[in-house]
N, C-alpha and C positions, 0 to 999 in steps of 0.2 A: 504494500500500500504506500502511495506517495505521501510523504509528510509535508503539509503546507502550513502556512501561517494560520489559516483558518482552523486547521485541525488542532492547533496548539492554543487557540483562543480560550480564555477563561469564560465559563458560562455565567450569565446574569443570575442573581439570586431570585428564587421564586417570589420573595416578598416584593422586589422591584417590579417583576413581571406582572404580578397580580395587581399592584397598586395602579398601574397604568389603566388596566381595564376597569377597575372599580371607579376611578375618577371619570372615565369616559362614560360609563353606564349612568353615573349620577347626572352628568350633563344631558345625556339623551333623555333621561326621565324628566328632568326639569324643563326640557324644551319639547316635550311630546306634542303639544298643540301645534307646533310649527310644521308637523308632518301632515296636517289636515289638507284635504283637497278643497279648494275654494270653488264657488260657482263658476268663476272664470276658467278654472282648470278643467271643469267638466264640460265646458262649452265646445271644446274640440278634442278629438281623440289623441292628437299628438301631445297636447298639454297634459291630458290625463295620464298618458304613458310615462311622461317624464316625472310626474309627481308620484306615480306608483312605484317606481324603482327604489326610492329610499325606504318605502314601507316594506318592500320585499327584503331589502338588505337588513332592515331592523329585525324582521322575523328570523332571518338566517342567523343573526347574532345571538338572539335569544335561544335558538335551537342549539347552537354550538355551546353556549354556556351550560345548558341543561345536559347535553350529551357528554361533555368533557368532565363534568362533575367537579369543577374547580370553584364554583360560586359558593360563598358563605351563605348563611341563612338570610342575611339582609339582602345580598345580591340576588339570591334566588327568588325571594318575595318580590323584589322590584322588577326582575325580569319577567316573572309570571304576570304581574300587573300590566307591564308594558305590552306583552304579547296579547293579552285580553283586550287592552285598549285598541291596539292596532286592528284586531279582527272585528271587534264590535263597533268601535267608534270611527275608525279611519276607513274601513272597508264595508261597513254596514252588514256585517255577518257574511261577507262574500258577495253581496248584491252588486257592489261597484264593479267587481271583476266579471260577474255574469253579464252586466250591461255592456261592458267593453267587448266581451266575447261576442255578444249579439251584434254590436255595431261594426266590429272588425274581426270577423270569424277566423281569419287566418293569421292574426297577430299572435305570436307565441308569448306575449307578455302576460296575459291572464294566467296561463299555465305556469309560467316561471314564478310569478308572485304567489300563486296558490300553493305551489309544491311544499314549501316549508311549513305552512299552516296545516296542510293535510297531514304531513308527517307527525305533527304535534297534536293531532286529534280533531282538528276543525274540518267540517265537511259542508259542501254546498252541492247537493245532488243535481240541481239545475245546471250549474256550471259544468259539472262532470259529464252530464249528458250531451251538452253542446260541444264539449271538447271531443267526445267520442265520435260525433258526426263529422267534425272537421278533420279528424285524423284518418277518416276513411277516404278522403279525397287525395287524388294524385298531387294536387297543389301543395299539400302539407309537406311531403318529402321533397318537392321540387323548389320550395322556397329558397331563394338565394340569400346567404348570410355568410359572414366571415367564419372560418373553420372553428375558432374557439367558441364562438356563439352557438354553433351547431352542437358542440359538446354540452353546452349549457342546457339546450333544449332536450337532448337525450337524457341528461341527468335528471331534469325536472320530470320527464315521463317516468323514469324509473322510480323517483321519489313517491309518486302517487300510485304506484303499483301497476304501471303500464309497461308493456314490452317496448323498449326503445325502437323508434321508427327507422333507425339506420344502424350500421355497424360502428361501435364505439372505437375499435382499433383503427378502422379506416378513417374515421373522423379525426382521431389523434394524429395519424400519419400526415394529414393535410395541414396541420397547424405549423406555425413557425417552429415551435419547440420540438414537435415530433420529427422534424427534419434535421435537427442538430446543426444549424448553420454556424457561420463564423461568429464567435461570441463578441468580437469587437464591433459588429454591426448593430448592436442593440442601441436603439434610441427610445425616446419616451413611449411612443405608441407600441413599439415592439415589446418593451418591458411590461406594459400592462397586458398585452396579449399573452405573454409568458405566465404571468401570475394567474390570469383567469383560466388558462388551460389547466394549470395545476388545481385550481379551486374546483372546476367542474369535473375533472377526472377523478378527484379524490372525494367528491361530495363534500366540499368545504372542509377538508381536513379529516373527515371520518375514516377514510380508507387510504392511508399513504401507500399501502402496498400495491395499489392500482397503478402507481407510476412505474413504467417498465424499467428494468435495471439499467439499460443504456441511457435513458433519459435522466434517471436519478444520478448516475455517474457524471453525466454532463453538467447537471445543476450543482453537484457537489464541488466540481472543479472550478466552475466559473461564477457561481452565485456570490462568493465573497467579494470579488472585484466589483460586481454590480452594486452590492450593498454599500461598499465604500464610496463608489461614485455618487450615488444618490444621497448618501449621508452628507458628503462634501457639498452637494448642491442644495442641501437643506430642503429636499423635496420629501416632506414627512408622509404625505399620502402614499406615494410610491414606495418609500422605504418601508412603511408599515405592511404593505402587500408583500414585499419581498421577504420581510421577516416571517410572514405566514408561510411562504414557500420554504424557508429554512426549517420551520417547525414540522414540515411535512416530509423532510428527507429522512433516510434511514438513520443518519447520525447528525442531528441538528447541532449547530454550533451554539445557538442562543448567546451570541457574542456579547459579553458584558459591556464592552466599549461602545458598541453600536446601540445597545438598549439604553445605556445611560444617556447618550446623546438624544435618543428618541424621547425618553422620559422627560428630559430637560426642556424639550421643545413644547411639551404639553402645557396649556394654559392652566392657571390656578383653578379655573372653573371646571376643568376636565376636558374642555374642547381641545382638539388637535388642529393646528393650522395646516392648510394644504402645502404651503411652502413658506419658508422664512418665518416671520412673526405673525401673530394673530391680527386679522383685519379689524378695522373699526368702522362704525357707522350704523346704519339702520339695522335693527335686530333681524328683520326678515332677510336682508341681503347677507348679513354675516352668517346666518343659519345656512343659507344656500351654499355658502363657500366652505363651511367647516363641517357640515353634517357627515359628509362622506369620509374624510380623514378620521373623524371621531368614531364612526362605525368601524372603520378599519382598525383603529387602535384597540377597540374592544375585542375584535376578532383576533388580532395578533396576540393580545394578552392572554386570551383564553387558551389558544393553541400552545403558546410558549410555556405558560404556567403548567399546563397538563403534561407536556413533554419533560419539563424540568422535574416535576414531582415524580413522574414515572421513572426517570433516570435515577433520582435520589432513592426511590424505593428499590430499584433494581440493585 
């Protein structure tokens, strides 16, 4: 085995890893009403879709917290209340998704947002019936989308108990990461493609063993350099996603140096800026800028804390 600087890195303490997520969850809970769809959002399908994505990401975060078992009693109670709020208040018990499915029957967004709620026990029979009709059309499999997005749709189908509508291995082979290109060509959009390929392939960190050995070896070799690059650029949103990828590897580094920089970037309120420092101004606009990196911080914390505790127990 090749010895690298990353393999010699000291891992962050579980306490630091957990603290990042606890503070992020507190901010998300305190700003829950900002996730609401407005009448203006519902006026057009594209606006609805954009406002639904954060709700789906919120549900995924709560799912990861419950699954990894790293939440304390206070966190677990807060996460449960947030999930219930999202389903009942933000999605009207799934009726918002069913309405979008009726308006745009071949949009994969209702399926993708519904999947984590379904896995956690929430059901909307009308939406599921509409999805079943759509999936019987040739258009469903012919929809054009970027390869890592296709993996996301296949994973969402699996999450609600449906047979994936395409071959997962073939879908992975068409992604940037699946082809193992030159690592020095990674730019911002490619880096996000890499992280989402890993998220969808592993079901948001649930099954790291679904990463093929050659892909895991490639990430083990080159991920440390990408982490350093985006940390130096203070791009906290992308750094957080790459830290999740690290936590999905067979031997995660959980690099203390990187995690300390990441934790230091977090605002005292618990919000994580997307890049550099926290923005200021209108609360609605600030929320739009920081809700995603804060959701990522909660996700990265849950995954890294779980791997750290597993390693300690081992």
